[in-house]
Each structure stands twice: as structure tokens, then as C-alpha cells.
N, C-alpha and C positions, 0 to 999 in steps of 0.2 A: 322418391324417397328411398333411401338405402335400406336393405333388409337388416334387421337387428337380430342377432342370434342369441339364444338363451345361454346363461352361464352354465358351466359344467355342473353335473349333479354333485350336491354336497358343498358347493362353493358358497361363500357369503355373498348375498345380493347387496348391491349398493344402490343409491338413489337413482342412478341412470339406467339401471337394468329394468326391463319390462318382461312380463310373463308371455309365454307363447299364446296363451288364451287372449290376453289383452291385445296382442299384436294381430291376431287372426279374427277376433270377434267383429262382426259387422255392427256398426253403430248407426242408429237412426238420427237424422238431422231434419229440422224443419225446413220448409221452403223459404220462410222468412221469419225473422224474429217477431215481426208484427203479429203473427198468428198465435203467439204464446200469450194466452190470457188466463192462466191458472190463478189460483187463490193467492192472496197476499196476507190474509189474516185468518185466525181461527186454528182449528186442529184438522189435520189431514191424515187419513189412513190410506196407504198405497195398496193397490191390488197385488195379489200374490205373485203375478208374473213379473212384477217390478221389485217387490220387497218380500222375499220368501222367508224371512226370519220370524221371530215371535211377533205376534200382533202388537203394533206400535202406532200410537197417534203422535204425529209430528206437530209440535206447537210452533206455529210460524212466528210467534212473538219472541221465541227463544232463538238467538242467532245460530247457535250450534245445531239445533234441530233443523232450522231452515236450510243451512248449508248441507247437512247430511242428506236431507230429503232431495235437494237439487242434485247432489252427487249420484245418488241412487237412481233417480229418474234419468239423468243423462247417460249413465252407464248401462241401464237395464231396459229402457223403453224399447218396445217392440214395434211400435207404430208412431207416426206423427201425431195421431190422436192422443197417445199417451203424453207426449211432450206438451201438446196444446192444453191438455187438461190439468197439468201439474206445475208447469213453469210459467213465469210471468216475465215478459221481455225486459221491463225496466229493472225488475229485481235481479234478473240474471246478469244484466250489465253491471249492477252494483256489486255483486258477490263473485263474479267470474274469476278474478285473480286469487280469491281465497279458497276456491274449490280444489279438492285433492282428486285429480282425474288422471287416468292412464294417458301417457303421451299420445297414443294414436287417436283417442277421442278428442283430446284438447286440440291437436293439430288439425283434425278434420273440421271441428267447429270454427277454429280461427281461420282456416283457409276459406270457408264459406262466408264467414262473418268477420272480416278483418277488424271491425270496430271493437270486437271483444278484446283484441290484443291491447288496445289503448285504454280499455275500461278498468275501473278499480284502481286501487292504490298500492297493493302489495303483490308479491310474486310467490304464491304458494308452490310447494314442490309438486311436481306432476310425476 
């Protein structure tokens, strides 16, 4: 993968630019999608090391909440246990293309799990 340099200070960022943080941050990936057995219904409050904002309960029946929770868990999980506790394999396949993720994390997941590239029906900006 070619290195991507950050835009000059003060320049307008476009959809293809990524932050230095996103490019350098290590992301945790599961060994297998099968191990992802997180909740699919109800309300979920993420631990502070994943979601450090105001206390929030994600309503998994609400599609926007559901996707937002998945984005946060994928970007901020520190261990595979975090992923296993909050993501569900079939649900991840269903929403993968609709998740707004930094390019490096999307590329890493799709490299390990090529089936994600074919899942879903839309192509959300990454």
C-alpha cells in the first residue's frame, strides 16, 4: 500500500484525504467473522475506551444508531473481545457498505474478509 501524505495545513480536505491519525492508528480485527456474536436487539452502552463521548444508549432497532455503534466499535476497539462483544457477523455483513469508516480500517477488514467487499448494496464514502 502506498503511503498517503496529509494535505498542507489550512487546505480544504476532500473525500479522498485521510488524517495522519487514521493512517497510523492500529486497528483490531477479529480472527474470523464467525466469532462476532454481539447483540442484535435492545439498547447498548459502549464502554468508555470505545465511546468516550456523553453517556449514550444505542438503540439497535434504530438503523442510524446501529450503524453509528458499529462504526465506533470498529474504529475504537482495543481488543478482539471488544469486537466479539459488540459486533454480530450477519449484521456486519448487512451494513458493511453503509458504514462510514476511514480507508485504512476498511481496507484492513476487506483484506482479511474479502466477502465484506461483496456484501451490502450501497457504497458509502470511506
